[in-house]
N, C-alpha and C positions, 0 to 999 in steps of 0.2 A: 536513512541515518545519517545527522548532522556530520559535516566535513572534519569538525574538531573532535566529535565521537568515532569517528571512523578513524582518524590519526591515534587515539587516544588507545582504540582497540588492537590496530596494527601493531604500535609499541609494544604493548602488554604480551603481543601474542609472542613477539620474537624475544622478550626478555626471558619469559618462561618463569619467572619468578613471582612468589607469593606476597611479597613485602614492598613490591612498589606501591604508589600513590598514597604512601603513609605519612609524609611529611606535613604537620600542620602548618598554619601560618603564622603561628609565633615563630617557630624554627625558620621557617623560609625567610620572615624578617629579620631574626639573628644572622641568618647569611648575609644579606643585602648590607647591614650594619656593619659586622666584621669586616667583609671585603672591603667597605670602603673607608671605614677608619684605621689608616696605616699610621706609618710616618709624617707626610706630607701635611698634616695641619702642625704638627708640632715643629717645624723645620722650616716652613717658606715664608712666616711673617717678616722676618730680619730682612729677608731682600725686597719684600714689598715696601715697608716703611722706609726702607733708603732712597726711593724714589718718589713715595706716594706719603708724603707726611702727614696724615689726616686721618684721625679715626672713623669717622663719617664715611669717608672713601674707601677705607679698608673694608668695612663692614658691607658697603653698595659691591664690593668686587666678590667678596664671597657670597653675598645673595645672589648676585647674578650667575655665578658658577653654580649653586644650588638649583635655582629657577631653571637653566637650561637643562641640568640633570634631571629634574622632573620632566621636562619636554619630553628626553628620551625615554625616560621609563613609562611615559603614557603611551608612548608608539609602541616600545617592546609590551607591552602589556596585552594591547592588541594582538598583535602578531602570536603572542606567546599563546592566548586563550582561543587565537585559530588553529594553530598549530602545535597542540601540547604535547611536544615531544623534547627530552632533554637534547641538550647540546647548543643552544642559543644562536649565532649567527649561522653556523653550521646548516642548522635544521631552517632559518627564516631564510636565508639567499637561495638555498635550494629550491624551496616553493615559490619565491618572488622571481627570480631568475631563470637558474639554470642549475643544475646538480654540479657544474664544473666551478661555478663562482662559489657554491657553497663549500665544494672539498676545499678550495684554495681557501677560504677563511677557516676551515677546521684544521688543515695542515699548519697553520701559523698557530692556531690556539693549542692543540696537541702537541705540538713539539717543542716551543719554546713561550707562547703567550701565558703562561701559566707558570710553567716552572721556572722562569727567570723573576718574576716577582716573588715568588715562594722563596726562593735564594736571596731576594735582595733583602725580604723581611726578616728572613734567618739570620741573614748578617746583621742588621742592624738588632735584632735580640742578642747577636754573642756580643757587640759592641755596647749596647746597654748594660746587658749582664756583667761585662766585666767592671763596671763599678759598683755593682753588689757584690760579685764574686771575684775580688782582684785576682786570686791567684789561678784562675781557670783560663783555659784558653779561649778566646771568642769563636774559634773555628769549630772547636769541640761543642760548645754550648749552642752555635748555629745547628752544626748537624744533629745534635741531640735533640733540638726541638722540631726537626724536621720529621725523626724518625719516630720520636713520641706521637706525633699527631698522625703520622702513617699508620701505626699501630692502632690507632683509635678507628682510623677510616677503615681499615679492613675488617675492623669487626663488624661492619655492617650499617645499615640506614639507621636503624635504630639507636644504638650506639653514638652514630656520629651526630643524630639529630639532639639528642641531649647533652652530649659534652658541647657542641656548640650552642646551644641556649644559655647553659648554665655559665660558660665562659664567657659570652657575650655580656648577659648580664652582669658579671662581674666587673666586667671593662668599663661598661656602663655606670656603674656605682662609683668605681674610681674616679672617672671622668667628672662625675657629679659632685663627688667630694672635692676635688681640685676647684670647681667652679664656685661650691660654696666657701673655700677657704679664702678663694681670692677675692671675694667680695666684702667678706667677716673680717680676715685679719690683717690685710694689706692697708697701708697709707694711700689713699688713691691719687694717681698720678695727673696735674693739669692736661688730660686729655678729653677732647669734647667729641662726643658722637652725634652732635647736633649738624645739620647742613648749615654749610658757610659759602660765602659768595665766591671765595676759592677754590670750594670743592669742584664746581662746574669744569675748569680747568685739569684737575687730578680726573675726573671721572674720564673725560674727553684725552687722556694724554696717550702717548705712545706707551708709555711705562704701566699703566691702568689694562692695556690690551695685551702687553706683553705677560702680566701679572696674571691674569684669565687663564692664558695657557696652564699656567703651573697649579691655578686652583681649579682647572678642571682635570688636570692629573689627579689631586687630591680628592676629587670627588668620583674618580673611576670606580667602578665595582657596583653602581645603583643597578647595572642589569643583571647582578650573579643570580637572583633566582630563576631566570631563564634557563639556565644550564642545568637545573635539576627538576623540569617541568614534570617529567614522566613521573617523579617520585611525590608529586605534590597532591595531598588529598584535594579533590575537588578545585583542581588549576583554575577553573573560570572565574571563583571568587577568590583563591589563595594568592595567585599570581599578581594581580593587579594590587590586591591589598600589600601585599610584601615590599613590591617596589616602591609604590606610592607613600608607605608609612616608613619606612626604612630610609629611603631619601630624605623625607621630611624631618626626620628625628636627625640623622648627620648635618642636614643643612642648620637646624637649630644649634646644635651641640658647637659645631663649628664657628658658627657666628658668636656663641657665648665665649667658646674657649679665646679665640681672638680679642672679645673685649676684655675679658681678664687679662691677658697678657700686656695688653696695651694699658689697663688699668693699673697692674702692678709694677710694671718697669718702666722706667724713662724711654722714650722713643730713641733717643741717641744712644742707649746702651744695647739695644735691640737692630740697631740700623747694621746689615752686614753679616749677622752672626745667623748661624745654623743652629746652634743649640737653642733653640728659643725655649722649648720646654724647660730646660735647665736652670737656665737664665731666670726664668720667671719662679722654679718652684724656690731657688735661692731666695730671691725678694720675699716668697709669700711664707716658707717654712723655716726660713735662717739657712745655717751652714749645711745642715743634713738633708736640705731640701733638694740639693740635685740627687741624692741617692734616692730620694724616695721617688721624686718624678723617673728617675731610671727604672727602678722597679715597678712603677705602674706603666709606662711603658711596655717594658719585657711581659708583663701580665695582659697586656692589651695586644702584643704581637701574636700571641698564640691564637686567639681564636680567627685573626686575619690569616694565619698560616692554615688552620685549620680548614676555614671557608675554602680557599683557593685549592687545597687538597682533595676536598670535596668533590667541588665542581669541575675542575680541571679535566680529571680523568673520563668525567660523562662524555665529552666532546669524543675523544678517541673511542669510548664505548658506543656509542652511536653509529661513528663512523664504520665499527666493525661490524655492525648489524647491515650496512649496506655495500660493505665492500669485502668482498671473498678473501683477499689478501692480508687484509686486518681482522679477521673474524676471530682470532683469539684474544681481543681486546673486547671482545661485546660478551665474553663470558663472566657470569656473577658466581658468587659465593652463594651459601644457603641463606645468607642474612642479607641478601642485596646487594654486595659490595664487589664492584667489576674489578677484580684483583689484580689482574695483569695490566690493565691500563692505571692504576693507581701505583702499582710498580715501577710502571716504564717513567711515570711522572717524577717519584720518587729517585729514579737512578738518573734521570736528566738534570734535577734541581742539586742533587749530591755533586754530582760530576762539574756544574757551575760551581757550587761554594768550594771546590778543591781547586779548581783551575782559576776562580775569581775573575771570570771573563763574562758574568752576568749581567755587569753594570752596560756595559757595551752591546750586549743582547736586549736589555732593556730598551736602550736607545733605539736599536734597531727595530723591535717590535711595535713600539708605540705608533709610527706611521702607519704600520699596517693594522693596527686593531683600530687605531682611529679611521681607516678608510673601511673598514668593514663594519664600523658603527655608522658611517656616513651611509654605506651604500643599503645597510639594513632598513634604516628607517624612510630613506628611497625608496624601498621595495614596498614599505606601507602606502605610500604616496601611488606606487604603481597599481597595487593589488585592486585598491580603491577605484582606479580608474579601468583597469582590465579585467576585474573579478568582482564586480560590484555585488554578485548575489551570493558570495560565498559567507558561511555563517561565521556570523561576529559575534560569540558572546559578551564581548566587550570592546567599545568603542573609545577611542583616542578622546578625551575630553580637549577641547578647543582648537579639532582639525579643521583647517589645516594649518593654523596658525602655530601651534607649538610645533610639529614635526619641521615647521619650515625655519622656525627660530633655531631647534637644535641642527637643521642642516648648515643655518648661515653660520653659528658660532665653531662648529667641528669643521664646517670648510674653511675657516677664517685659519684654525690649529693647523691643519694639513698646509696652508699656504705659508703660514709662518715654520713649519718644519723644513719645507721644501727651500725655503730662501736663507733661514737662519742655519738650518743643519743640512744642507745638499747631500753629504756623503751617507749620512745616515736615512734619510730618507730615500734615497737611491739603493742601498742595501734593502730595506724595509719593501720597497717595490720590487727588489730582486726575490725576495722569499716570498712573495705573493706569487709571482712568474714561476717561481719555481712549484707553487703548488698545482698550479693550470699545467704544466709541465707534466709532474708526475700523474694528474688525472687523466690528461691526454695519453700518455704511454701505456697507463694501465686499461684503459679503455680500448686503446687502438690494438693492441696485443690480439685478444680475441678476434677481431676484425681481418688481422692479416694473416692469423692461423687458418681462421676459415676458407679464406682466396686461396690460399697456398692447396689446403686440401681440395678444393673445387679445381684446381689448376692440376693436381696430382691424378685426381680421376680420370681428366680428361685425356 
């Protein structure tokens, strides 16, 4: 039996569920798209045009971010088809390096790695929802969105898949409607998307490099389907298709949205502004445009929250299959939902919403998540060298160039965080070290107990 088949069989045997491996590639692609398209693309352009006043350079910036994400998706697709077990980096780093490294990544993801982005997206839902429902508390809207999505997730894999696909299609439909309206209705601004001599300076500037860091944050989520590999139908085909198609679709949409924003709004009106989408909506649709765009973003955030509430608990679920102390989180309902893992992430996300501490946590975990992604792609190269005979149902296109491109850009982002935000980076490193210490403590205790028993018998 091939290595990938053995992993799949082992996972299926541990899960004890008859509904696994039922997620189709359209649903897996919807998970990737929904996880990627959050509020980043609707808020970051104002800070980019402030230092990069060029339509062509802005589009190059987003194109570079998308291509780097595709390089990461290619690498993860190979690892995922080699080791088709849910949980993403926890699974990959365990196989590529050591279970302790995998546990470290799983610890970060299972505790705050998904709960903080869920809380941030929910809070954004509440703030934008206030423009649509001014009499309702943003906090209550945020909590309601998370709990509603959680109820769907507890309904099982099939219900989660249907909800994810339908809500993501609606989200894409609204974005396409804005794109069409932006090109048809608005009077175009004098912005050029053709290269000019000055663009060489913009593309090679420090502002471009800094902007790329935040663009990459907007593209985060390209690896979403790897967290539910065990639930994918024919993962050797479904996973690569979902990762690559999902990332490519988001790349095209991001570039089109930024082009529409630049075409609809004078660049000086965008410079330094956070509510880019609302400003563009007012130019495209008139006085009611801001409310329409707010409603659109609210609708679009629901599938984003749903995707993270689906994939995040799978990390803790898989850890529960391997670590006896976490075994309760491995339990699935009759419909395939890891009930206790979902409720744990709900509790953490809700706590963050009420304490409003999630933004600081998000800054902290960004460093950890980047390091885990870096190590994962490095693990792909390591396995190519140390275990060349392992079955690889899918091989990363462009190897070794594509993983090296991803490592280079991700390494730059890690360097940026260390130099520009040393306090947050230090806390992120501390979170990773804490995962290693917990792993050591959990595995050292049986050894000490056995040693004590031997000593007592003597």
